[in-house]
C-alpha positions as CSV (number, residue, x, y, z in Angstrom):
1,X,-130.5,-32.1,-215.6
2,X,-131.0,-35.3,-213.6
3,X,-130.8,-35.3,-209.9
4,X,-127.9,-35.5,-208.7
5,X,-129.0,-36.0,-204.3
6,X,-132.4,-36.0,-202.1
7,X,-133.2,-34.0,-199.3
8,X,-135.2,-35.5,-197.0
9,X,-137.8,-33.1,-196.3
10,X,-137.8,-29.6,-194.6
11,X,-140.4,-27.5,-191.8
12,X,-139.4,-24.5,-193.9
13,X,-140.0,-27.0,-197.4
14,X,-143.5,-28.4,-196.4
15,X,-144.7,-25.1,-194.3
16,X,-148.5,-23.8,-195.4
17,X,-147.1,-21.2,-196.8
18,X,-144.3,-22.4,-198.7
19,X,-146.4,-25.0,-200.9
20,X,-148.7,-22.0,-200.9
21,X,-146.2,-20.4,-203.4
22,X,-145.7,-23.0,-205.1
23,X,-149.3,-24.2,-205.7
24,X,-149.9,-20.3,-206.7
25,X,-147.2,-20.8,-209.3
26,X,-148.3,-24.4,-210.3
27,X,-151.5,-23.5,-211.4
28,X,-150.2,-21.5,-214.7
29,X,-147.2,-24.4,-215.3
30,X,-144.4,-22.0,-213.9
31,X,-141.2,-24.7,-213.0
32,X,-140.2,-23.8,-209.3
33,X,-136.6,-24.1,-206.8
34,X,-135.6,-23.5,-204.1
35,X,-132.0,-22.4,-204.6
36,X,-129.1,-20.4,-203.2
37,X,-128.4,-20.9,-199.8
38,X,-131.6,-22.3,-197.8
39,X,-130.5,-25.5,-200.3
40,X,-127.2,-25.2,-199.2
41,X,-127.7,-24.2,-195.8
42,X,-130.1,-27.3,-195.1
43,X,-127.8,-29.7,-196.5
44,X,-125.7,-29.4,-194.1
45,X,-128.5,-29.4,-191.5
46,X,-127.2,-25.7,-190.8
47,X,-130.1,-23.2,-189.3
48,X,-131.8,-21.9,-193.0
49,X,-132.9,-18.2,-192.8
50,X,-133.8,-16.4,-195.7
51,X,-135.9,-19.1,-198.7
52,X,-134.7,-17.6,-202.3
53,X,-136.9,-19.6,-205.0
54,X,-136.4,-19.7,-208.9
55,X,-138.5,-20.5,-212.1
56,X,-138.5,-20.1,-215.4
57,X,-142.2,-18.0,-215.8
58,X,-141.4,-14.2,-216.4
59,X,-141.1,-11.7,-213.2
60,X,-145.4,-10.2,-214.7
61,X,-146.1,-13.7,-214.7
62,X,-145.3,-14.6,-211.7
63,X,-146.8,-11.8,-210.0
64,X,-150.0,-12.3,-211.5
65,X,-150.3,-16.1,-210.9
66,X,-149.1,-15.1,-207.0
67,X,-152.1,-12.1,-206.6
68,X,-154.5,-14.8,-208.2
69,X,-153.9,-17.0,-205.0
70,X,-154.1,-13.9,-202.9
71,X,-151.0,-13.3,-202.1
72,X,-149.7,-10.5,-201.7
73,X,-146.6,-9.2,-203.9
74,X,-144.3,-6.7,-204.0
75,X,-141.8,-6.3,-207.0
76,X,-138.3,-5.2,-205.5
77,X,-136.6,-5.9,-208.1
78,X,-138.9,-6.4,-211.4
79,X,-136.5,-5.4,-213.6
80,X,-134.2,-7.8,-213.0
81,X,-136.8,-10.8,-212.4
82,X,-136.9,-10.5,-209.2
83,X,-140.4,-10.5,-206.8
84,X,-141.4,-11.0,-203.2
85,X,-144.6,-13.1,-202.2
86,X,-145.7,-12.1,-198.7
87,X,-147.4,-15.5,-197.7
88,X,-148.0,-15.9,-193.8
89,X,-146.0,-12.6,-192.6
90,X,-143.0,-15.0,-194.2
91,X,-140.8,-13.6,-197.3
92,X,-140.5,-15.5,-200.2
93,X,-137.8,-13.8,-202.9
94,X,-138.8,-15.7,-206.2
95,X,-136.2,-14.4,-209.5
96,X,-137.2,-15.4,-212.7
97,X,-134.6,-17.4,-214.4
98,X,-131.6,-15.9,-216.4
99,X,-128.4,-15.4,-218.6
100,X,-126.0,-12.4,-218.7
101,X,-125.1,-11.1,-222.0
102,X,-122.6,-8.5,-220.6
103,X,-121.2,-7.7,-217.3
104,X,-120.0,-5.0,-215.7
105,X,-118.9,-4.1,-211.8
106,X,-121.3,-5.5,-209.3
107,X,-124.1,-5.0,-212.5
108,X,-124.7,-7.5,-215.5
109,X,-127.3,-6.9,-218.3
110,X,-129.2,-9.9,-218.2
111,X,-132.0,-12.1,-220.1
112,X,-134.2,-14.5,-218.7
113,X,-133.4,-17.7,-220.1
114,X,-135.7,-21.2,-219.0
115,X,-132.3,-23.1,-218.9
116,X,-132.0,-23.9,-215.5
117,X,-128.0,-24.6,-216.1
118,X,-127.7,-21.0,-217.4
119,X,-129.3,-19.5,-215.0
120,X,-126.9,-22.2,-212.2
121,X,-124.2,-21.3,-214.0
122,X,-124.8,-16.8,-213.0
123,X,-123.1,-18.0,-209.3
124,X,-120.3,-16.4,-207.8
125,X,-120.3,-20.7,-205.8
126,X,-120.3,-24.1,-206.9
127,X,-121.8,-24.4,-203.7
128,X,-124.6,-22.0,-204.3
129,X,-125.6,-22.9,-207.8
130,X,-127.8,-26.4,-206.1
131,X,-131.3,-26.3,-206.8
132,X,-134.1,-28.3,-205.0
133,X,-137.6,-29.3,-205.7
134,X,-140.4,-29.1,-203.4
135,X,-140.0,-32.9,-202.7
136,X,-136.0,-32.4,-201.5
137,X,-135.1,-33.5,-205.3
138,X,-131.4,-31.9,-205.4
139,X,-130.3,-30.6,-208.7
140,X,-126.7,-29.9,-208.7
141,X,-124.3,-28.8,-211.7
142,X,-121.0,-27.4,-210.9
143,X,-120.7,-30.5,-208.3
144,X,-121.5,-28.3,-204.9
145,X,-122.4,-31.3,-202.8
146,X,-118.9,-33.0,-204.0
147,X,-117.4,-29.4,-202.8
148,X,-119.9,-28.9,-199.4
149,X,-118.7,-32.8,-198.3
150,X,-114.6,-32.2,-198.7
151,X,-115.4,-28.2,-197.4
152,X,-113.5,-26.5,-200.2
153,X,-114.6,-23.7,-201.6
154,X,-114.6,-23.1,-205.5
155,X,-116.3,-20.4,-207.7
156,X,-118.1,-21.7,-210.5
157,X,-115.9,-21.4,-213.8
158,X,-113.9,-20.0,-213.7
159,X,-112.3,-17.5,-210.8
160,X,-110.6,-14.5,-212.1
161,X,-113.3,-14.2,-214.9
162,X,-115.8,-14.2,-212.3
163,X,-113.9,-12.4,-209.9
164,X,-113.3,-9.3,-212.9
165,X,-118.0,-9.5,-213.3
166,X,-117.3,-8.7,-209.4
167,X,-114.6,-7.8,-207.2
168,X,-117.1,-8.2,-204.5
169,X,-116.8,-12.6,-204.1
170,X,-112.7,-11.7,-204.1
171,X,-114.1,-11.3,-199.8
172,X,-117.3,-13.8,-200.7
173,X,-114.4,-16.6,-201.0
174,X,-112.9,-15.6,-198.3
175,X,-115.8,-15.0,-196.3
176,X,-117.4,-18.6,-197.7
177,X,-114.1,-20.7,-196.3
178,X,-114.1,-18.2,-193.1
179,X,-117.9,-20.5,-192.3
180,X,-118.0,-23.9,-195.2
181,X,-114.3,-24.2,-195.5
182,X,-111.8,-27.1,-194.5
183,X,-108.3,-27.3,-194.7
184,X,-106.7,-25.4,-197.7
185,X,-108.0,-23.1,-200.3
186,X,-108.7,-23.7,-203.7
187,X,-105.0,-22.8,-206.0
188,X,-107.1,-21.2,-208.6
189,X,-109.3,-18.9,-206.3
190,X,-106.2,-18.1,-204.5
191,X,-103.9,-17.6,-207.3
192,X,-106.9,-14.8,-208.9
193,X,-107.2,-13.4,-205.6
194,X,-104.3,-12.1,-205.5
195,X,-104.0,-11.0,-208.9
196,X,-107.5,-8.4,-208.8
197,X,-106.7,-7.6,-204.8
198,X,-106.0,-4.0,-206.4
199,X,-109.5,-3.3,-207.8
200,X,-110.7,-4.4,-203.8
201,X,-111.1,-0.4,-202.6
202,X,-113.7,0.4,-205.8
203,X,-115.8,-1.1,-203.4
204,X,-118.7,0.9,-201.7
205,X,-117.3,0.8,-197.8
206,X,-120.9,-0.3,-197.3
207,X,-120.7,-3.6,-199.5
208,X,-117.3,-4.4,-197.6
209,X,-118.2,-4.0,-194.2
210,X,-121.1,-6.7,-195.3
211,X,-118.5,-9.6,-196.1
212,X,-116.4,-7.5,-194.0
213,X,-119.1,-8.6,-190.5
214,X,-120.4,-12.0,-192.3
215,X,-116.1,-12.8,-192.1
216,X,-115.8,-11.7,-188.7
217,X,-118.3,-13.8,-186.8
218,X,-116.8,-16.9,-188.3
219,X,-115.1,-19.0,-185.5
220,X,-112.3,-19.8,-187.2
221,X,-112.0,-15.9,-188.7
222,X,-109.4,-14.7,-186.4
223,X,-107.2,-17.6,-189.5
224,X,-109.3,-16.9,-193.1
225,X,-108.1,-13.1,-191.4
226,X,-104.6,-14.1,-191.3
227,X,-105.1,-15.7,-194.4
228,X,-105.1,-12.4,-195.8
229,X,-103.6,-10.6,-195.0
230,X,-99.9,-13.5,-195.9
231,X,-101.7,-13.5,-199.5
232,X,-101.5,-9.5,-199.4
233,X,-105.2,-8.4,-198.7
234,X,-105.6,-6.9,-196.3
235,X,-103.4,-4.5,-197.1
236,X,-106.3,-2.2,-199.7
237,X,-108.9,-2.3,-196.5
238,X,-107.9,-2.2,-193.6
239,X,-104.2,-2.0,-193.0
240,X,-104.9,-1.0,-189.2
241,X,-105.9,-4.5,-188.8
242,X,-103.6,-6.8,-188.7
243,X,-103.2,-7.7,-184.6
244,X,-105.1,-11.3,-184.7
245,X,-103.0,-13.2,-182.5
246,X,-106.1,-10.4,-180.2
247,X,-108.1,-11.8,-182.3
248,X,-107.8,-15.0,-181.5
249,X,-108.1,-14.7,-177.7
250,X,-111.2,-13.3,-177.7
251,X,-112.4,-15.4,-180.3
252,X,-111.2,-18.3,-177.4
253,X,-112.7,-16.2,-174.6
254,X,-116.1,-16.3,-175.6
255,X,-115.9,-19.8,-177.3
256,X,-115.6,-20.4,-173.0
257,X,-118.1,-18.2,-171.9
258,X,-120.7,-18.9,-175.0
259,X,-120.3,-15.2,-175.8
260,X,-122.2,-14.5,-179.0
261,X,-120.2,-12.8,-181.8
262,X,-119.9,-9.4,-181.8
263,X,-117.9,-8.0,-185.1
264,X,-117.8,-4.5,-183.9
265,X,-116.0,-5.8,-180.8
266,X,-113.8,-8.5,-183.0
267,X,-112.9,-5.9,-185.1
268,X,-111.9,-3.3,-182.4
269,X,-109.6,-7.2,-181.0
270,X,-108.2,-7.6,-185.0
271,X,-107.4,-3.4,-185.1
272,X,-103.9,-2.8,-184.2
273,X,-104.6,0.9,-183.7
274,X,-105.1,4.0,-181.4
275,X,-108.1,5.6,-181.8
276,X,-106.9,8.1,-185.4
277,X,-106.5,4.5,-187.1
278,X,-110.4,3.2,-185.8
279,X,-111.9,6.4,-187.3
280,X,-110.1,5.8,-191.2
281,X,-111.6,2.0,-190.2
282,X,-114.7,3.4,-189.4
283,X,-114.9,5.5,-192.5
284,X,-113.5,3.0,-194.3
285,X,-116.1,1.0,-193.7
286,X,-119.1,2.7,-193.7
287,X,-120.3,2.2,-190.0
288,X,-123.3,3.4,-188.2
289,X,-123.2,5.9,-185.4
290,X,-123.3,3.4,-182.7
291,X,-121.1,1.2,-184.3
292,X,-118.6,3.3,-184.7
293,X,-118.3,4.9,-180.7
294,X,-118.3,1.3,-180.2
295,X,-115.9,0.7,-181.6
296,X,-113.7,4.0,-181.2
297,X,-114.4,3.5,-177.1
298,X,-112.9,0.3,-177.7
299,X,-110.3,0.7,-178.8
300,X,-108.9,2.9,-176.4
301,X,-106.6,0.9,-174.2
302,X,-106.5,2.1,-171.1
303,X,-110.1,1.7,-170.7
304,X,-109.9,-1.7,-170.9
305,X,-106.7,-1.9,-169.6
306,X,-107.5,-0.2,-166.1
307,X,-111.4,-2.9,-165.9
308,X,-108.3,-5.6,-166.5
309,X,-106.5,-5.7,-162.9
310,X,-110.4,-5.4,-161.6
311,X,-111.2,-9.3,-162.8
312,X,-109.3,-11.4,-161.2
313,X,-109.7,-9.6,-157.9
314,X,-112.9,-10.2,-158.2
315,X,-113.3,-6.5,-156.5
316,X,-117.0,-6.3,-157.1
317,X,-117.5,-2.2,-155.9
318,X,-114.9,-1.4,-158.2
319,X,-116.2,-3.3,-160.8
320,X,-119.9,-1.4,-160.4
321,X,-118.1,1.9,-159.9
322,X,-116.6,1.4,-163.1
323,X,-119.6,0.1,-164.9
324,X,-121.6,2.9,-163.2
325,X,-118.6,5.5,-164.9
326,X,-119.5,4.0,-167.9
327,X,-122.8,4.0,-168.2
328,X,-123.4,1.5,-171.3
329,X,-124.0,-2.2,-169.6
330,X,-123.1,-3.4,-173.3
331,X,-119.1,-1.3,-173.5
332,X,-119.1,-2.3,-170.1
333,X,-118.6,-6.2,-171.4
334,X,-116.5,-5.1,-174.4
335,X,-114.7,-3.9,-172.8
336,X,-114.2,-7.2,-170.8
337,X,-113.5,-8.9,-173.2
338,X,-111.3,-6.7,-174.8
339,X,-108.9,-6.4,-171.9
340,X,-109.0,-10.7,-172.1
341,X,-108.1,-10.7,-175.6
342,X,-105.0,-7.9,-174.9
343,X,-103.9,-10.2,-171.5
344,X,-101.0,-12.3,-172.2
345,X,-101.0,-14.8,-169.1
346,X,-104.0,-17.2,-167.8
347,X,-106.9,-16.3,-168.0
348,X,-109.7,-17.1,-164.7
349,X,-112.5,-17.9,-166.9
350,X,-114.7,-18.0,-163.4
351,X,-113.5,-14.6,-162.3
352,X,-114.2,-12.8,-166.0
353,X,-117.9,-14.5,-166.3
354,X,-119.2,-13.0,-162.5
355,X,-117.4,-9.7,-163.6
356,X,-120.0,-9.9,-166.6
357,X,-122.8,-10.5,-164.5
358,X,-121.8,-7.0,-163.3
359,X,-123.4,-5.7,-165.9
360,X,-126.7,-6.7,-165.3
361,X,-126.8,-4.5,-162.9
362,X,-126.9,-1.0,-164.1
363,X,-130.5,0.0,-164.5
364,X,-130.3,-0.8,-160.4
365,X,-127.2,2.4,-160.4
366,X,-129.3,5.5,-160.7
367,X,-129.2,8.6,-158.2
368,X,-132.0,8.2,-156.5
369,X,-132.5,11.7,-156.1
370,X,-132.1,14.7,-159.0
371,X,-132.3,18.3,-158.9
372,X,-135.7,18.6,-158.0
373,X,-135.4,17.2,-154.6
374,X,-132.9,19.8,-153.8
375,X,-134.8,22.2,-154.8
376,X,-137.3,21.4,-152.6
377,X,-135.3,20.4,-149.2
378,X,-135.0,24.1,-150.0
379,X,-130.9,24.2,-151.3
380,X,-131.0,27.6,-153.5
381,X,-131.7,27.1,-157.5
382,X,-127.8,27.9,-159.3
383,X,-124.7,26.4,-158.7
384,X,-125.5,24.9,-155.6
385,X,-128.1,21.9,-157.2
386,X,-125.4,20.6,-159.3
387,X,-122.4,21.1,-156.5
388,X,-124.6,19.4,-154.2
389,X,-126.0,16.5,-156.4
390,X,-122.3,15.8,-157.2
391,X,-121.3,16.1,-153.8
392,X,-123.7,13.2,-152.6
393,X,-123.4,11.8,-155.7
394,X,-119.9,10.7,-154.8
395,X,-120.5,9.6,-151.0
396,X,-123.3,7.5,-152.5
397,X,-121.1,5.6,-155.2
398,X,-118.3,5.3,-152.3
399,X,-120.6,3.2,-150.3
400,X,-121.7,1.2,-153.2
401,X,-124.9,2.7,-154.4
402,X,-126.2,1.1,-151.6
403,X,-128.0,4.2,-149.7
404,X,-131.6,4.6,-150.7
405,X,-133.6,8.4,-151.6
406,X,-133.7,8.6,-148.0
407,X,-130.5,8.0,-147.4
408,X,-129.6,10.3,-150.0
409,X,-131.6,13.3,-148.6
410,X,-130.4,13.3,-145.3
411,X,-127.1,14.0,-146.4
412,X,-127.6,16.4,-148.9
413,X,-129.8,18.1,-146.0
414,X,-126.4,17.3,-144.1
415,X,-124.4,19.4,-146.4
416,X,-127.0,21.7,-146.9
417,X,-126.8,22.7,-142.8
418,X,-123.4,22.8,-143.1
419,X,-123.2,24.6,-146.0
420,X,-125.2,27.8,-144.3
421,X,-123.3,27.5,-140.2
422,X,-119.3,28.0,-142.3
423,X,-121.6,30.9,-144.0
424,X,-122.8,31.9,-140.4
425,X,-119.8,31.6,-138.8
426,X,-118.6,33.7,-141.7
427,X,-120.2,36.5,-141.2
428,X,-119.6,36.2,-137.4
429,X,-115.3,36.3,-138.4
């Protein structure tokens, strides 16, 4: 395989930890390269997250060489040729070159090989089949660099066959198109996706969630989601998630306010459904309890709509009261953003920004007294404690949370005195 291009040295390539791993492999004659996402994103000038390495050496030999160099190794997937090296606290996933002998679903029976092209042919997309040596020599057996330059997401080999090997690749195609694609999607891939979409329900909810949540964080997530709907993809996954206009408005608000994209919030925006529909979506995607609870809270239109009029009015007192009732600053911000997405007219971004800033006040919105304080001033144990506490809290909220501990205790004493007076009046009568 000839060198296709040169990648300028990257900090993660020249880091002492990376060099130590490559030196350890080279000491035993093992040829090794960076592969996959780290090469793709470095070429595009994007941040690199995980560092993956491939080598022709079998996994047992890889472990022997690394341990001989004093590098800790974890046999994370040794049966499939993968180990993880921990060097300087950084993980490096190292996989032996492989070729498929038989494929069935997401799994495959593989054999190790020393052929870099055979290994690259196993990759799903051409842009993921790139590899790079530590000196920056780029290898591109399937035209991935040209596809990256054109914003073209394309399967390695025949699209239908690659999706049949693992149906999750259908969703990966749309996810990568959302993050790397430009213009019209690859026609062959689209035809294969339409044909094989009915197989999507065979995937586990966790795998589907992983792909859809990554897709939802893309700047053009609404456009790609709309594309998937038009191709008959979403009907097999989330038939309740069809409100791409609202998703588009939410994305625009997040962009204008420089708010970090959140996939659960964006899922709530695209769900054109009520609470039962959101429950079905949460179950289908196997959301965590926290994700499910956030989603259900955000799809309750009355809650978000109740906040909407407070934003342009700039009523900080009412906003603080809403925040206090929710008791969750994250959810408060989510609901404000969802309310903005529901809103059809022009938005006052300055007012929305100020409303979101109210969430920072939650730590201070805590009633300064508790039940034990009421016992100390003479309120008898039992229902009277809770009743008095609720009355003091209602007064404290109405006073915009300004009264301090002493003022709240004074209010409680006043309530106690009036209670005693009322009881005395009742007896005398």
